[in-house]
Structures are given as structure tokens and as C-alpha cells.
C-alpha positions in Angstrom: 128.4 96.5 105.0 125.6 95.7 102.7 124.1 92.6 101.2 122.7 92.3 97.7 119.1 91.1 97.5 116.7 90.4 94.7 113.0 90.2 95.3 109.8 90.6 93.3 107.8 93.6 94.6 104.3 94.0 93.2 105.2 92.0 90.1 108.5 93.8 89.4 112.0 92.3 90.1 113.9 94.7 92.3 117.7 94.4 93.0 119.0 96.3 96.1 122.0 96.6 98.3 120.8 96.8 101.9 122.2 96.8 105.3 121.5 93.4 107.0 119.8 95.1 110.0 117.2 97.0 108.0 113.6 95.9 108.2 111.5 95.1 105.1 109.1 98.0 105.9 112.1 100.4 105.8 113.3 99.2 102.4 109.7 99.3 101.0 109.1 102.8 102.2 112.5 104.5 102.0 114.2 102.7 99.1 111.3 101.8 96.9 109.0 104.7 97.7 106.1 102.4 98.5 104.6 104.4 101.3 101.2 102.8 101.4 102.7 100.3 103.9 102.5 102.2 107.1 104.7 102.2 110.2 102.7 102.3 113.4 104.4 100.6 116.3 107.7 99.0 115.0 107.0 96.1 117.4 104.6 93.9 115.5 101.7 95.0 117.6 99.5 97.1 115.3 99.6 95.5 111.8 99.7 98.7 109.9 102.8 97.4 108.1 101.2 94.2 106.9 102.2 93.0 103.4 102.1 89.6 101.8 105.3 87.6 101.3 104.9 84.6 99.0 101.1 85.1 99.4 101.1 85.1 103.3 100.5 88.1 105.5 103.6 89.3 107.2 104.2 92.3 109.5 107.0 93.9 107.6 108.4 95.7 110.6 109.5 92.4 112.0 111.0 90.9 108.8 114.5 91.8 107.8 114.8 92.9 104.2 117.5 90.2 103.6 114.9 87.6 104.6 112.8 88.7 101.6 115.6 87.8 99.2 114.2 85.7 96.4 110.7 86.1 97.6 107.5 87.7 96.2 106.3 90.7 98.1 103.0 92.4 97.5 102.1 95.8 99.1 98.8 97.7 99.1 100.1 99.4 95.9 100.3 96.1 94.2 96.6 95.1 94.6 95.1 97.4 92.0 95.0 95.8 88.5 95.3 98.0 85.5 94.1 101.0 87.4 91.1 99.2 88.9 90.8 98.9 92.6 91.0 95.4 94.0 87.6 94.2 95.4 88.9 94.6 98.9 89.8 98.2 98.3 86.4 98.9 96.7 84.6 97.2 99.6 86.4 99.1 102.3 85.5 102.3 100.5 81.9 101.4 99.9 81.2 99.9 103.3 83.0 102.6 105.4 85.7 100.2 106.5 88.0 103.1 107.1 88.0 106.4 108.8 91.5 107.9 109.3 92.9 105.3 106.9 96.1 104.6 108.8 95.4 100.9 109.5 93.6 100.3 106.2 96.5 99.1 104.0 97.5 96.5 106.7 93.9 95.4 107.2 93.4 95.0 103.5 96.6 93.0 103.1 95.7 90.7 106.0 92.2 90.2 104.4 93.9 89.5 101.0 95.8 86.7 102.7 92.6 85.3 104.2 90.6 85.5 101.0 93.4 83.8 99.0 93.1 80.8 101.3 89.3 80.9 102.1 86.9 82.4 99.5 83.9 82.2 101.8 85.0 83.0 105.4 82.6 83.3 108.3 82.6 86.5 110.3 84.5 84.7 113.0 87.2 83.7 110.5 87.4 87.3 109.3 87.8 88.6 112.8 90.4 86.0 113.5 92.4 87.0 110.4 92.5 90.6 111.4 93.0 90.2 115.1 96.7 91.3 114.8 95.7 94.6 113.2 94.5 97.5 115.3 92.0 100.1 114.3 91.2 102.9 116.7 88.5 104.6 114.6 86.0 102.2 113.1 85.2 99.7 115.9 85.9 96.8 113.4 82.2 96.2 112.4 82.5 97.9 109.1 85.9 96.3 108.4 84.3 92.8 108.8 81.4 93.9 106.6 83.8 95.2 104.0 85.8 91.9 103.9 82.6 89.9 103.8 81.4 92.0 100.8 84.7 91.7 99.0 84.6 87.9 99.4 81.2 87.9 97.9 82.2 90.1 95.0 85.3 88.0 94.4 83.2 84.8 94.4 80.9 86.4 91.8 83.9 87.1 89.6 85.2 90.5 90.6 88.9 90.9 89.6 91.4 89.7 92.2 95.2 89.5 91.9 96.6 86.6 90.0 99.6 85.8 87.8 98.1 87.6 84.8 97.4 90.7 87.0 101.0 90.6 88.4 102.4 90.5 84.8 100.2 93.5 83.9 101.3 95.4 87.0 104.9 94.6 86.1 104.4 96.2 82.7 102.4 99.2 84.0 104.6 99.9 87.0 103.2 100.8 90.4 101.6 104.1 89.6 98.1 102.7 89.6 98.9 100.9 92.9 100.1 104.1 94.5 96.9 105.8 93.4 94.9 103.0 94.8 96.8 103.1 98.1 96.2 106.8 98.3 92.5 106.3 97.5 92.1 103.5 100.0 93.7 105.5 102.8 92.1 108.9 102.2 88.5 108.4 101.2 85.9 109.3 103.9 
């Protein structure tokens, strides 16, 4: 038995027939080939699967795909705008906010939620926003620095996702986002 769902993923409307028991992370990775969203624990503990749903960070391993029906989902692939890395992706790269890269997409998506709500967060607010995301490589210091630097760049006018960016991504597809996800998770 399947249910028909319609959701907007990275600016593109997607229609799918899914089993009601399938999690959003499974549909994103297996049906939509958006593999930048990682599966770490499958129990909402690590945050590697974090995406935004209607602009708020959600651990996609704990959300049923049918719960995303009619909603707007953004994955790490959707942050790049016209082939340009999002300021968070750039800041993680430039400030060594990643090592193995496994946690990076989830960290960036949690940070995107924070910066959408708070353009100038304190280090304490940054730490609080990522406390549900585990990183076993970096020790978090460089992640906090990267988020702080991205916030500063965004306040100074660096491009961030918006309705115009979503429309551009919709026209361009997710190829640039996939490249950005790969770049964000593989750079030293």
C-alpha cells in the first residue's frame, strides 16, 4: 500500500508514491538521489540527516515521508545558488569546519535554520543550535567559528537562500547542489 505525496524539494515540486512507513531520509536518498543527507544513527541522535522542512531544522530519520506532504524541504544540495556555494558551505571549507565530512551536511542545515532566525548569534547560541548534531573529528571549535564567519558574511550581503534563489534552483535542477554537497563533504 502506498500513499501519494507532493512536496517541494530544493525548489522543485516532487510527486511520489511512498509506503506510509518510510522515513523522509529514505525517500530523499533512495527515491530522489539526494545523497548529501546522511544516515548515521537512524534514531535521531547524531543529526547527520538534518534537513529543513518549512525552514526549520528536522532530523529526517524521524519524520515520515508522508508527514512532508505539502511541505517545503531543503537539503544540503539545495543551498547552493546558481552553482555558488552558500556562505555556510564556504565558511565550513575556509575555516576547517569539517574533517571526514560525514556530519557536515547536517551541521550546515542546522546552522542554516539558526541563521534564518538569528542573523547575529552568539557563540553560545551557535553551540545550542548544533547540540543535536555530533561530530567525532573536529571538536566543534572550527564548526562554531565557521558558523560565526558565515553569519558575518551573510550580514555583509553574501548570498543566502531566498525565494529568488529557490526559483533559480528550480530552473537549474539540483546538479549544482549535488556538486556543492560533494564539495562540502569531501574538502580537507
